[in-house]
C-alpha positions in Angstrom: 164.0 42.2 110.2 162.7 44.3 112.9 160.1 41.6 113.7 162.9 39.0 114.0 165.0 41.2 116.2 162.0 41.9 118.3 161.3 38.2 118.7 165.0 37.5 119.5 164.9 40.2 122.2 161.7 38.8 123.5 163.1 35.3 123.6 166.2 36.5 125.4 164.2 38.4 128.0 161.9 35.3 128.5 165.0 33.2 129.0 166.5 35.6 131.5 163.1 35.9 133.3 162.8 32.1 133.5 166.3 31.9 134.8 165.6 34.5 137.5 162.4 32.7 138.5 164.3 29.4 139.0 167.0 31.2 141.0 164.4 32.9 143.2 162.6 29.6 143.8 165.9 28.0 144.8 166.7 30.9 147.2 163.2 30.6 148.7 163.6 26.9 149.3 167.0 27.4 151.0 165.6 30.2 153.2 162.6 28.0 154.3 164.9 25.0 155.0 167.4 27.2 157.1 164.5 28.9 159.0 163.1 25.4 159.8 166.5 24.2 160.9 167.0 27.3 163.2 163.5 26.8 164.7 164.1 23.1 165.2 167.5 23.6 167.0 166.1 26.5 169.0 163.2 24.4 170.3 165.4 21.4 171.0 168.4 23.1 172.5 170.1 21.4 175.4 171.5 23.0 178.5 174.8 21.9 179.8 175.3 22.1 183.6 179.0 22.7 184.4 180.1 20.7 187.4 181.8 22.5 190.2 184.4 19.7 190.4 187.0 19.7 187.6 187.1 15.9 187.4 183.4 15.4 186.8 181.7 15.4 183.4 179.3 18.2 182.4 175.6 17.3 182.5 173.3 17.8 179.6 169.9 19.2 180.7 166.7 18.9 178.8 163.2 20.2 179.4 164.5 23.0 181.6 165.3 20.8 184.6 168.8 20.1 185.8 170.0 16.7 187.0 169.2 16.3 190.7 172.5 14.6 191.4 174.4 17.6 189.9 172.4 20.0 192.0 173.1 17.9 195.1 176.9 18.2 194.2 176.5 22.0 194.0 174.6 22.0 197.3 177.3 20.1 199.1 180.1 22.0 197.4 178.7 25.4 198.3 177.7 24.4 201.9 181.2 22.9 202.4 182.9 26.2 201.2 180.6 28.4 203.3 180.1 26.4 206.5 183.1 24.1 207.0 185.6 26.8 207.5 188.4 28.0 209.8 189.9 31.3 210.5 193.0 30.2 208.7 191.3 29.6 205.4 188.2 31.8 205.6 189.2 34.3 202.9 190.5 31.8 200.4 187.6 29.4 200.9 184.9 32.0 200.5 186.6 33.4 197.4 186.1 30.1 195.7 182.4 30.8 195.6 182.7 34.1 193.8 183.1 32.7 190.3 179.7 31.0 190.7 177.9 34.2 191.6 175.7 35.8 189.0 176.9 39.3 188.0 173.8 41.3 189.0 174.2 40.2 192.6 178.0 39.9 192.7 178.7 42.9 194.9 176.1 42.1 197.5 177.1 38.4 197.8 180.8 39.3 197.9 180.2 41.9 200.6 178.3 39.3 202.7 181.0 36.7 202.2 183.7 39.2 203.2 181.8 40.2 206.4 181.4 36.5 207.3 185.1 35.9 206.7 186.1 38.9 208.8 183.9 37.7 211.6 185.4 34.3 211.5 189.0 35.6 211.4 188.5 38.2 214.1 187.0 35.7 216.5 189.3 32.9 215.5 186.4 30.6 214.8 186.5 27.1 213.4 183.2 25.7 212.4 181.9 22.3 211.2 178.6 21.8 209.4 176.7 18.6 209.3 174.1 18.4 206.5 170.8 16.9 207.5 168.8 17.5 204.4 169.0 19.0 200.9 165.7 20.2 199.3 165.8 21.2 195.6 163.0 23.0 194.0 163.6 23.2 190.2 160.6 25.3 189.5 161.6 28.1 191.8 165.3 27.4 191.2 166.1 27.2 194.9 168.2 24.8 197.0 167.6 24.7 200.7 170.3 22.9 202.8 169.5 22.2 206.5 171.9 21.0 209.1 173.6 21.6 212.3 176.8 23.6 212.9 179.3 23.5 215.6 181.5 26.5 216.2 184.7 26.4 218.2 187.0 29.1 219.6 190.4 28.1 221.0 189.2 24.5 221.2 186.1 25.4 223.2 182.6 24.9 221.7 180.4 27.9 221.6 177.3 26.9 223.6 173.8 28.2 224.1 171.4 26.6 226.6 174.0 23.9 227.2 173.9 22.9 223.5 177.0 23.2 221.4 175.1 23.0 218.0 173.1 25.5 216.2 170.5 24.8 213.5 171.4 26.4 210.2 169.4 26.7 207.0 171.4 27.7 203.9 169.3 28.9 201.0 170.7 29.1 197.5 168.8 30.8 194.7 170.3 29.7 191.5 170.0 30.0 187.7 171.5 28.3 184.7 173.0 31.2 182.7 173.5 31.1 178.9 172.3 27.5 179.0 175.6 26.3 180.3 176.7 27.7 183.7 175.3 27.2 187.1 175.1 30.7 188.8 174.2 31.7 192.3 171.6 34.5 192.3 171.5 34.8 196.1 173.0 33.0 199.1 171.5 33.3 202.5 172.0 31.7 205.9 169.4 31.6 208.6 170.6 30.7 212.1 169.9 31.2 215.8 172.0 33.7 217.7 174.3 32.0 220.2 176.0 33.3 223.3 179.4 32.3 224.4 179.4 30.0 227.4 182.5 28.2 228.6 
């Protein structure tokens, strides 16, 4: 009897062992499949570039490069907000840029925009910017906008050397954050100093 009981116990243990082996093999297969799926989706993820305009569709980006047309829209949008400005709307217009600014540089960019707004308001300046070229470098993530700007005070054009226009270069360092949002890392304007002549 003891031998039969021993064989029964042995058979039960073999059955349980075989069951556990099958369950472990199934778990291993599931883990391998899920790991493969995660790696596949991580390697083939797409970036969505949110448009600055609420009526436009978002753009799916692949290969790490954004659509040139969308970047052109951002360039014109940002140059319009920062350069086509009057003393009546300077604060409101420059505040529209702040949601696009990356958080690490937010305070610096906000301070520079506020200084520009105060200068425009204090001197009652109205300025118009004419874009002549937009250069986009997707490797360094920079947009360079060149153009000429006319500034007026009380209807009179600010002039230097009998020229009412100044050459302006607006440089935008950007990034695509979290794979979906266009963010401004830095925003700078290079221009010549002009003296008032009436």
